C-alpha positions in Angstrom: 6.8 3.5 -11.8 5.9 0.6 -9.6 8.8 1.3 -7.2 8.1 5.0 -7.2 4.5 4.2 -6.1 5.8 3.0 -2.8 7.9 6.2 -2.2 5.6 8.6 -0.3 2.4 10.2 -1.4 4.3 12.4 -3.8 5.9 9.4 -5.4 2.4 7.8 -5.7 1.0 10.8 -7.4 3.8 11.1 -9.9 3.6 7.3 -10.7 -0.2 7.7 -11.1 0.4 10.6 -13.6 3.0 8.6 -15.6 1.2 5.2 -15.7 -1.0 6.5 -18.6 2.2 6.8 -20.8 3.1 3.2 -20.3 1.8 0.3 -22.4 1.1 -3.4 -22.1 2.4 -5.4 -19.3 4.5 -2.5 -18.0 1.4 -0.5 -17.5 -0.5 -3.5 -15.8 2.4 -4.0 -13.4 2.6 -0.4 -12.5 -1.2 -0.1 -12.0 -1.1 -3.2 -9.8 1.4 -1.7 -7.4 -0.5 1.6 -7.6 -3.6 -0.2 -6.3 -1.6 -2.1 -3.6 -0.1 1.2 -2.3 -3.6 2.9 -2.4 -4.8 0.1 -0.1 -1.9 0.6 2.2 -2.4 4.3 2.4 -6.1 3.7 3.2 -5.3 1.1 5.7 -2.6 3.4 7.2 -5.2 6.1 7.6 -7.6 3.7 9.4 -4.8 2.5 11.7 -4.0 6.1 12.6 -7.5 6.7 13.7 -7.5 3.5 15.7 -4.1 4.5 17.2 -5.6 7.8 18.3 -8.3 6.0 20.2 -6.1 3.5 21.7 -3.5 6.2 22.8 -5.7 6.8 25.8 -5.7 3.2 27.0 -2.8 2.6 29.4 -0.2 -0.1 28.4 -2.5 -2.2 26.1 -3.1 0.8 24.0 0.6 1.4 23.4 1.0 -2.4 22.6 -1.9 -2.2 20.0 -0.5 0.9 18.4 3.0 -0.7 18.0 1.7 -3.9 16.6 -0.6 -2.2 14.1 2.2 0.3 13.0 4.6 -2.7 12.6 2.0 -4.6 10.4 1.5 -1.7 8.2 5.3 -1.2 7.8 5.9 -4.9 7.1 3.1 -4.8 4.4 4.6 -1.7 2.8 8.1 -3.3 2.9 7.0 -6.5 1.3 5.2 -4.5 -1.4 8.3 -2.5 -2.1 10.4 -5.6 -2.3 7.9 -7.2 -4.8 8.1 -4.3 -7.0 11.8 -4.1 -7.0 12.0 -7.8 -7.9 9.3 -7.4 -10.7 6.6 -9.6 -9.0 2.9 -9.0 -9.0 2.2 -10.4 -5.7 -0.4 -8.7 -3.3 0.7 -7.4 0.0 -0.2 -9.7 2.8 -3.6 -9.8 4.5 -5.3 -7.1 2.2 -3.7 -7.6 -1.3 -6.2 -10.1 -2.7 -9.3 -8.4 -1.1 -8.1 -5.1 -2.4 -7.7 -6.4 -6.0 -11.2 -7.8 -6.0 -12.5 -4.4 -4.6 -10.5 -2.1 -7.0 -10.6 -4.3 -10.0 -8.6 -2.8 -12.9 -8.4 0.8 -11.6 -5.5 2.8 -13.1 -5.1 0.5 -16.1 
């Protein structure tokens, strides 16, 4: 379920629906990665809004758009790799802050 959470919005919704059927450590692991992906989706939406604003700034705007998009992709990829390897490691930059903010959501 943790790996499925990183596979598009539909995969996240399916994982969210199935996490209630899991028990113990397996449930905590899946819930952790659901929270991490929720943070990435929210951050991705915010970056999309910022990208729209910077789209109209010549040269510098395109540079900012590419950097922010690459950062989101990198965080997503690291989260997916951690889920595949069975590690509960937060995504870079926002993982720990998100865990403090979301607490034990989905458990």
